[in-house]
Legacy VTK file of the C-alpha trace (Angstrom):
# vtk DataFile Version 3.0
C-alpha trace
ASCII
DATASET POLYDATA
POINTS 348 float
-44.144 -2.477 -159.378
-42.078 -3.500 -156.423
-43.398 -1.819 -153.399
-41.651 -0.804 -150.138
-44.380 -0.602 -147.202
-43.076 0.838 -144.148
-45.234 -0.137 -140.672
-47.183 -3.001 -143.090
-47.966 -4.907 -139.979
-50.102 -2.168 -138.716
-53.905 -1.594 -138.993
-53.339 0.314 -141.825
-50.514 -1.030 -143.452
-51.618 -4.554 -143.034
-54.698 -3.965 -145.071
-52.421 -2.234 -147.829
-50.284 -5.305 -147.963
-53.225 -7.836 -148.348
-54.671 -5.651 -150.667
-51.497 -5.346 -152.924
-51.158 -9.319 -152.409
-54.472 -10.207 -153.265
-55.518 -7.506 -155.792
-52.625 -6.329 -157.680
-49.442 -8.096 -159.397
-47.236 -6.239 -157.360
-44.435 -7.260 -155.202
-44.389 -6.343 -151.491
-41.553 -5.734 -148.720
-43.043 -5.141 -145.541
-40.783 -3.423 -143.224
-41.913 -2.774 -139.222
-40.709 -2.744 -136.160
-43.382 -4.804 -134.771
-44.260 -2.537 -131.715
-47.404 -3.426 -129.546
-49.503 -2.166 -132.974
-47.810 -4.272 -135.097
-48.869 -8.081 -135.801
-47.958 -10.472 -138.055
-51.101 -12.100 -137.300
-52.913 -9.658 -139.562
-50.840 -10.852 -142.553
-51.282 -14.486 -142.278
-53.762 -14.546 -145.377
-50.307 -13.405 -147.547
-47.694 -14.667 -145.682
-46.894 -17.399 -148.190
-47.268 -15.449 -151.080
-43.761 -15.334 -153.419
-44.570 -11.938 -154.203
-44.517 -11.055 -150.140
-41.393 -10.380 -147.945
-40.602 -9.434 -144.443
-38.132 -7.481 -142.772
-38.123 -6.704 -138.755
-36.296 -3.281 -138.990
-36.686 0.083 -137.064
-37.117 2.692 -139.505
-34.883 4.865 -137.443
-32.146 2.230 -138.415
-30.289 4.259 -141.393
-27.667 1.428 -142.143
-30.629 -1.045 -142.198
-32.874 1.315 -144.399
-30.252 1.906 -146.774
-29.636 -2.147 -146.789
-33.063 -2.626 -147.713
-33.348 -0.149 -150.282
-30.296 -1.490 -151.862
-31.305 -5.026 -151.860
-34.919 -4.748 -152.486
-34.455 -1.913 -155.039
-37.920 -0.561 -154.889
-40.167 1.451 -157.509
-42.296 2.828 -154.941
-42.195 3.436 -150.849
-45.411 3.762 -148.996
-44.292 4.992 -145.498
-47.097 4.165 -143.217
-45.130 3.389 -139.888
-45.752 5.497 -137.015
-46.829 5.975 -133.692
-50.538 6.827 -134.227
-52.366 7.194 -130.543
-53.230 10.495 -129.606
-53.635 9.394 -125.668
-50.290 7.321 -125.746
-48.525 10.891 -127.295
-49.997 12.843 -124.155
-48.569 10.080 -121.947
-45.342 10.254 -123.838
-44.652 12.328 -126.797
-40.677 11.046 -126.834
-41.408 8.145 -129.127
-43.792 10.010 -131.519
-41.046 12.352 -132.407
-38.314 9.496 -132.585
-40.656 7.425 -135.110
-42.575 10.155 -136.566
-40.281 12.856 -137.310
-36.555 11.206 -137.052
-37.595 7.919 -138.733
-39.206 9.994 -141.648
-35.989 11.997 -141.958
-34.186 8.599 -142.507
-36.420 7.094 -144.798
-35.948 10.253 -146.791
-32.301 10.581 -146.719
-31.860 7.190 -147.883
-34.491 7.515 -150.253
-32.965 10.695 -151.984
-29.434 9.054 -152.071
-30.945 5.688 -153.658
-33.266 7.786 -156.131
-30.310 9.975 -157.196
-28.240 6.442 -158.337
-31.581 5.130 -160.452
-31.491 5.797 -164.265
-34.106 6.579 -167.050
-37.768 4.861 -166.390
-36.520 3.554 -163.071
-35.679 7.002 -162.078
-38.561 8.728 -163.834
-41.207 6.456 -162.177
-39.829 6.332 -158.578
-42.507 7.858 -155.941
-42.685 7.947 -152.137
-45.782 8.337 -150.892
-46.018 9.586 -147.272
-49.255 8.729 -145.414
-50.648 11.115 -142.831
-53.291 12.166 -141.156
-56.140 14.884 -141.022
-55.183 16.164 -137.509
-52.257 18.252 -138.642
-54.978 21.094 -139.552
-56.285 21.327 -136.309
-60.047 21.227 -135.675
-63.119 22.734 -137.401
-65.934 24.484 -135.983
-69.384 23.032 -136.677
-69.235 23.624 -140.724
-66.098 23.939 -142.886
-63.755 20.995 -144.622
-60.264 20.193 -144.335
-59.107 20.962 -147.843
-55.241 20.410 -149.145
-54.665 23.925 -148.688
-55.530 24.038 -145.031
-53.210 25.587 -142.976
-51.675 23.491 -140.482
-52.417 23.848 -137.127
-51.803 20.319 -135.041
-53.102 20.522 -131.045
-51.508 17.170 -129.801
-47.614 15.826 -129.840
-49.498 13.041 -132.361
-50.762 15.399 -134.848
-47.847 18.102 -134.261
-45.210 14.951 -134.788
-46.998 14.065 -138.165
-47.045 17.634 -139.333
-43.461 17.891 -138.899
-42.937 14.805 -141.095
-44.854 16.181 -143.477
-42.925 19.445 -143.932
-40.119 17.335 -143.800
-41.921 15.250 -146.678
-42.495 18.690 -148.889
-39.133 19.902 -148.275
-37.404 16.945 -149.921
-39.282 17.284 -152.864
-38.783 21.168 -153.399
-35.241 21.028 -152.172
-33.903 17.763 -153.821
-36.699 17.031 -156.756
-37.397 13.524 -154.718
-40.969 12.432 -156.021
-42.947 12.682 -152.870
-46.592 12.489 -152.409
-48.552 12.964 -149.097
-52.079 11.601 -148.250
-53.814 13.188 -145.122
-56.897 11.070 -144.282
-59.840 10.765 -141.875
-60.408 8.238 -139.181
-59.973 4.997 -140.063
-61.963 1.838 -138.942
-62.300 -1.680 -139.894
-61.228 -5.204 -139.461
-57.684 -5.635 -137.582
-57.577 -2.316 -136.135
-55.699 -2.862 -132.486
-57.934 -2.449 -129.679
-57.194 0.972 -128.636
-59.061 3.302 -130.776
-62.992 4.064 -130.420
-64.485 1.457 -132.310
-62.729 -1.687 -131.052
-62.824 -0.555 -127.732
-66.429 0.079 -127.881
-67.121 -3.331 -129.329
-64.687 -5.365 -126.805
-66.246 -3.329 -123.752
-69.557 -3.986 -124.671
-68.821 -7.597 -125.162
-67.208 -7.716 -122.021
-70.057 -6.356 -119.978
-67.930 -3.312 -119.133
-68.472 0.425 -118.835
-68.356 1.871 -122.312
-66.074 5.071 -121.565
-67.147 8.280 -123.720
-65.378 11.119 -123.711
-66.841 14.550 -122.222
-70.406 14.734 -123.792
-69.333 12.381 -127.058
-70.447 15.262 -129.340
-67.027 15.538 -130.785
-67.518 15.153 -134.558
-65.245 12.612 -136.582
-64.904 11.349 -140.381
-65.017 7.708 -140.831
-63.172 5.867 -143.701
-63.314 2.117 -143.710
-59.870 0.715 -143.986
-60.006 -1.046 -147.306
-61.193 1.751 -148.720
-58.154 4.017 -147.455
-55.821 1.082 -148.984
-57.372 1.266 -152.301
-57.015 5.252 -152.036
-53.446 4.637 -151.800
-53.153 2.666 -154.650
-54.508 4.893 -156.717
-51.872 7.931 -155.505
-48.748 5.842 -156.272
-50.215 4.435 -159.639
-51.511 7.701 -160.907
-50.677 10.782 -158.462
-48.662 13.364 -159.686
-45.037 14.222 -157.549
-45.315 17.270 -155.112
-49.128 16.704 -154.547
-51.276 16.366 -151.579
-54.487 14.173 -151.575
-56.766 14.199 -148.515
-58.718 10.914 -148.352
-62.359 10.978 -146.448
-65.018 8.240 -145.823
-67.721 11.046 -146.370
-69.060 10.007 -143.176
-69.248 12.471 -140.161
-70.475 11.239 -136.825
-70.463 12.412 -133.477
-68.701 9.876 -131.418
-71.921 9.170 -129.419
-73.518 8.378 -132.632
-70.736 6.112 -133.642
-71.126 4.041 -129.754
-74.905 4.078 -130.458
-74.556 2.140 -133.793
-72.231 -0.147 -132.076
-74.758 -0.851 -129.278
-78.069 -0.998 -131.315
-75.962 -3.494 -134.074
-74.956 -5.459 -130.917
-78.288 -5.649 -129.744
-79.419 -7.370 -132.795
-76.309 -9.883 -133.593
-75.312 -10.664 -129.919
-78.938 -9.738 -127.534
-78.249 -10.144 -124.194
-81.503 -9.365 -122.690
-80.646 -5.802 -122.100
-79.474 -2.575 -123.889
-76.065 -2.458 -124.748
-76.493 1.375 -124.497
-76.923 0.949 -120.881
-73.274 0.196 -120.407
-72.235 3.583 -121.702
-70.476 5.660 -119.720
-69.179 9.378 -120.049
-65.691 10.147 -118.539
-63.321 12.925 -118.141
-62.721 14.332 -121.727
-59.086 13.714 -123.545
-56.996 16.944 -123.008
-57.320 19.418 -125.883
-59.787 17.414 -127.521
-60.300 18.865 -131.013
-64.143 19.350 -131.595
-64.525 18.132 -135.193
-62.770 16.771 -138.345
-63.847 16.797 -141.879
-62.499 15.979 -145.432
-63.107 17.093 -148.414
-61.843 14.640 -150.510
-63.159 16.019 -153.888
-59.504 16.632 -155.136
-58.845 12.861 -155.378
-62.283 12.096 -156.775
-61.824 14.215 -159.790
-58.206 13.809 -160.308
-57.760 10.094 -159.517
-61.365 8.780 -159.722
-61.237 7.350 -155.929
-64.586 7.304 -154.021
-65.184 5.238 -150.855
-67.300 1.821 -151.600
-68.547 1.701 -148.160
-70.805 3.660 -146.229
-70.325 3.960 -142.118
-73.614 1.582 -141.939
-72.272 -1.108 -144.306
-68.751 -0.445 -143.002
-69.462 -0.590 -139.041
-71.499 -3.890 -139.603
-68.660 -5.395 -141.360
-66.222 -4.200 -138.644
-68.274 -5.702 -135.706
-68.867 -9.121 -137.584
-65.219 -9.076 -138.157
-64.250 -8.941 -134.111
-67.197 -11.133 -133.129
-65.621 -13.971 -135.547
-62.093 -12.993 -134.745
-62.139 -12.507 -130.615
-59.082 -14.575 -130.582
-56.925 -12.211 -132.672
-57.842 -9.852 -130.273
-57.055 -11.457 -127.332
-53.522 -12.720 -128.981
-52.517 -9.206 -129.996
-53.289 -7.754 -126.387
-51.921 -10.220 -124.264
-49.432 -8.787 -122.029
-49.095 -5.285 -123.427
-52.883 -3.775 -123.180
-55.860 -4.384 -121.317
-58.437 -1.664 -122.985
-57.545 0.762 -119.942
-57.869 4.320 -120.084
-54.621 6.481 -121.260
-53.658 9.860 -122.021
-55.534 11.558 -119.259
-52.632 14.095 -118.267
LINES 1 349
348 0 1 2 3 4 5 6 7 8 9 10 11 12 13 14 15 16 17 18 19 20 21 22 23 24 25 26 27 28 29 30 31 32 33 34 35 36 37 38 39 40 41 42 43 44 45 46 47 48 49 50 51 52 53 54 55 56 57 58 59 60 61 62 63 64 65 66 67 68 69 70 71 72 73 74 75 76 77 78 79 80 81 82 83 84 85 86 87 88 89 90 91 92 93 94 95 96 97 98 99 100 101 102 103 104 105 106 107 108 109 110 111 112 113 114 115 116 117 118 119 120 121 122 123 124 125 126 127 128 129 130 131 132 133 134 135 136 137 138 139 140 141 142 143 144 145 146 147 148 149 150 151 152 153 154 155 156 157 158 159 160 161 162 163 164 165 166 167 168 169 170 171 172 173 174 175 176 177 178 179 180 181 182 183 184 185 186 187 188 189 190 191 192 193 194 195 196 197 198 199 200 201 202 203 204 205 206 207 208 209 210 211 212 213 214 215 216 217 218 219 220 221 222 223 224 225 226 227 228 229 230 231 232 233 234 235 236 237 238 239 240 241 242 243 244 245 246 247 248 249 250 251 252 253 254 255 256 257 258 259 260 261 262 263 264 265 266 267 268 269 270 271 272 273 274 275 276 277 278 279 280 281 282 283 284 285 286 287 288 289 290 291 292 293 294 295 296 297 298 299 300 301 302 303 304 305 306 307 308 309 310 311 312 313 314 315 316 317 318 319 320 321 322 323 324 325 326 327 328 329 330 331 332 333 334 335 336 337 338 339 340 341 342 343 344 345 346 347
């Protein structure tokens, strides 16, 4: 297939692009604006492939998106481009609405026009996959799981913008027949994650000998999904998923934030011992405003219908992740140079 990936220089997008090039025969066009979180350094392993192309384009530029659709002629669009950091959305929501809502609308409108002009098998087999988050469902108490039919209840500017884009994608399917699908995933982690999210921040702060910030009491619960497992699930969806369907993707790894931090500290104590316990650097800080208590995904639908289950446990995945950051400190320095210093965001 010819696959157009938006946001392919981001964390999840670059994992997906590397997997497509390294493990399939598909062709990829990566469309990325290259904001602070998009880095071509994450794609150096595939940049010389004859099946890989890159275009630096903003998904909000309808004219450019129209040109790309008609020049590349994709069989599949995998839409991952998004502003994705809750703390940043608290500090400035406008960019989240622009990219996540308006950008998705432009991609859908241009895709509708492109798809309507296709014929035969190409029209029948065309797919538009929208990659979203479990945060659109709101928060859970101490029990229960998000399923595909869970009512939406977003609580942050970020999750609200993703919920809005999900609704647009469903509307373009029901109104125009565009063969769309949606995935809602739990918290991703793994190599090449921009150092603003919990796991890379903890790793780098620990190594720097600085305070490791933990929001509130650290008891908020997340389901953790290794990024390559997520990429594998997304490929399953575009290859076997049904238009109009939603698939929840989870890692079956519920952990309190403090448990995650302890796991990282304990692993670093083994891999990079410094004579004192890394746990001593933990510092509890003022909680994020409106911090959802717990997310947990029921991924039984994608297991049953598409035969996908995660390959990594949290224990194996976190060790691989920590080792990758230890081996790639220069990547962290390159992508954060002049644009991020691990400082706290989103205090409202």
